[in-house]
C-alpha positions as CSV (number, residue, x, y, z in Angstrom):
1,M,-170.7,-55.6,80.9
2,S,-169.5,-52.3,79.5
3,I,-169.1,-49.0,81.4
4,Q,-169.7,-45.6,79.8
5,R,-168.5,-42.4,81.5
6,F,-169.7,-38.9,80.7
7,D,-167.9,-35.6,81.5
8,V,-164.9,-37.4,82.9
9,G,-162.6,-35.3,85.1
10,P,-159.5,-36.1,87.1
11,R,-161.5,-36.6,90.2
12,M,-164.9,-37.9,89.0
13,S,-167.3,-38.5,86.1
14,K,-170.6,-36.6,86.1
15,A,-172.4,-39.7,84.9
16,V,-171.6,-43.4,84.6
17,V,-173.6,-46.1,82.9
18,H,-173.1,-49.7,83.8
19,G,-175.5,-52.1,82.2
20,D,-179.0,-50.7,82.5
21,T,-178.2,-48.5,85.5
22,V,-177.2,-44.8,85.3
23,Y,-175.4,-43.2,88.2
24,L,-175.1,-39.4,88.4
25,A,-172.6,-37.6,90.6
26,G,-173.7,-35.2,93.3
27,L,-174.6,-32.2,91.2
28,T,-174.6,-28.5,92.2
29,A,-175.8,-25.3,90.4
30,D,-173.1,-23.4,88.6
31,K,-175.2,-20.6,87.1
32,A,-177.4,-20.2,90.2
33,K,-174.5,-20.5,92.6
34,G,-175.2,-18.0,95.5
35,Q,-178.9,-17.7,94.6
36,S,-181.9,-19.1,96.4
37,V,-182.5,-22.8,97.1
38,T,-185.4,-22.6,94.6
39,E,-183.1,-21.4,91.8
40,Q,-180.3,-23.8,92.6
41,T,-182.8,-26.7,92.7
42,K,-184.3,-25.8,89.4
43,E,-180.9,-25.6,87.8
44,I,-179.7,-28.9,89.2
45,L,-182.9,-30.7,88.1
46,S,-182.4,-29.3,84.6
47,I,-178.9,-30.6,84.6
48,I,-180.1,-34.0,85.8
49,D,-182.6,-34.1,82.9
50,G,-179.8,-33.4,80.5
51,Y,-177.5,-36.2,81.8
52,L,-180.4,-38.7,82.0
53,K,-181.3,-37.9,78.3
54,Q,-177.6,-38.2,77.3
55,C,-177.5,-41.6,79.0
56,G,-180.7,-42.9,77.3
57,T,-183.2,-42.5,80.1
58,D,-185.4,-40.0,81.9
59,K,-186.7,-39.0,85.3
60,S,-189.6,-41.5,85.1
61,K,-187.0,-44.2,85.7
62,L,-185.3,-42.7,88.8
63,L,-184.5,-45.4,91.4
64,R,-182.9,-43.3,94.1
65,A,-182.1,-39.7,95.0
66,N,-179.9,-38.3,97.7
67,I,-180.3,-34.6,98.5
68,W,-178.0,-32.5,100.6
69,L,-179.1,-29.1,101.9
70,A,-176.8,-26.6,103.5
71,D,-179.7,-25.7,105.8
72,I,-182.5,-28.1,106.5
73,K,-184.8,-25.2,107.1
74,T,-185.0,-24.9,103.3
75,F,-186.5,-28.4,103.0
76,N,-189.9,-27.1,102.0
77,E,-188.5,-24.6,99.5
78,M,-186.5,-27.4,97.8
79,N,-189.5,-29.8,97.9
80,A,-191.7,-27.3,96.1
81,V,-189.4,-27.4,93.1
82,W,-188.8,-31.2,93.4
83,D,-192.5,-32.0,93.7
84,A,-193.3,-30.0,90.5
85,W,-190.4,-31.8,88.6
86,V,-190.6,-35.4,89.7
87,S,-192.6,-37.8,87.5
88,P,-195.9,-38.6,89.3
89,G,-196.3,-42.2,90.2
90,N,-192.6,-42.8,89.6
91,T,-191.0,-41.2,92.6
92,P,-187.6,-42.7,93.7
93,A,-186.5,-43.8,97.1
94,R,-185.1,-40.6,98.5
95,A,-183.1,-39.3,101.4
96,T,-182.6,-35.6,102.3
97,V,-180.1,-34.4,104.9
98,E,-178.4,-31.3,106.1
99,A,-174.7,-31.1,105.3
100,K,-171.9,-28.6,104.9
101,L,-171.4,-28.4,101.1
102,A,-168.2,-27.9,99.1
103,A,-168.5,-24.1,99.1
104,P,-170.8,-21.6,101.0
105,E,-172.4,-20.5,97.7
106,F,-173.9,-23.9,97.2
107,T,-177.1,-24.6,99.2
108,V,-178.3,-27.8,97.4
109,E,-176.6,-30.9,96.0
110,I,-178.5,-33.8,94.3
111,M,-177.3,-37.2,93.3
112,V,-179.6,-39.7,91.5
113,V,-179.5,-43.3,90.2
114,A,-181.8,-44.3,87.3
115,A,-182.7,-47.4,85.3
116,K,-182.4,-47.2,81.5
């Protein structure tokens, strides 16, 4: 079975396709870095849409999502954006936890797995 890698860097690839499964790396907001959880979540979900399209799938085929928040008190703020974005009836298995992220400007990180 072939493996395709997208946006390959020295440490990680942003997306990997193996067979009919698409794995995205933990993604953070670059343009909205330092802005609100709402703005960072919107940007990350837009980035996810782009990678899923590039890999031949979309958010209706999400299997799993892992979400890290720098402050769990922002859970409802993040969920407001997530709930408006996620495909109704096609919600993935999901976990959300509080964690210290790579830089203090990042308040949200999201990683997903999808079927093709």
